[in-house]
C-alpha positions in Angstrom: 121.9 93.8 98.4 121.1 92.6 101.9 118.4 91.1 102.5 118.6 93.6 105.3 119.6 96.7 104.2 117.0 96.7 101.5 114.3 96.4 104.4 115.8 99.2 105.8 116.4 101.3 103.0 112.5 100.9 101.9 110.8 101.9 105.6 113.4 104.7 105.6 111.8 105.6 102.4 108.5 105.6 103.4 109.6 107.2 106.6 110.3 110.1 104.4 106.8 110.4 102.5 105.5 110.2 106.0 107.1 112.8 107.3 106.9 115.0 104.0 103.1 114.4 104.3 102.8 115.5 107.9 104.8 118.5 107.2 102.0 119.4 104.5 99.1 118.3 106.5 100.1 120.3 110.0 103.2 122.0 109.7 106.6 121.7 109.8 107.8 120.0 113.2 112.2 119.3 113.9 111.3 116.3 115.2 110.3 114.2 112.9 113.0 115.9 109.7 115.6 115.5 112.7 114.4 111.6 113.2 114.1 111.0 109.7 118.0 113.0 109.4 119.1 110.3 111.7 117.1 107.4 110.4 118.6 107.8 106.7 122.8 108.2 108.9 122.3 104.9 110.0 120.7 103.5 106.6 123.6 104.6 105.1 125.8 103.4 108.0 123.7 100.0 107.1 124.6 99.9 103.6 128.3 100.9 104.5 128.9 98.1 106.5 127.7 95.5 104.9 129.6 96.0 100.9 131.0 93.3 99.4 134.6 94.4 99.3 
């Protein structure tokens, strides 16, 4: 796994934890979840592009 893709995956996982903690503490915020889904899609795209052929 390339280093930039690994860093992006770690950031995605960390942001999932942060958004989940925010939701538990202060209630759901649709924009945070929307942003996290977009980040997850971007991470998936990076992995799809970086896969060796």
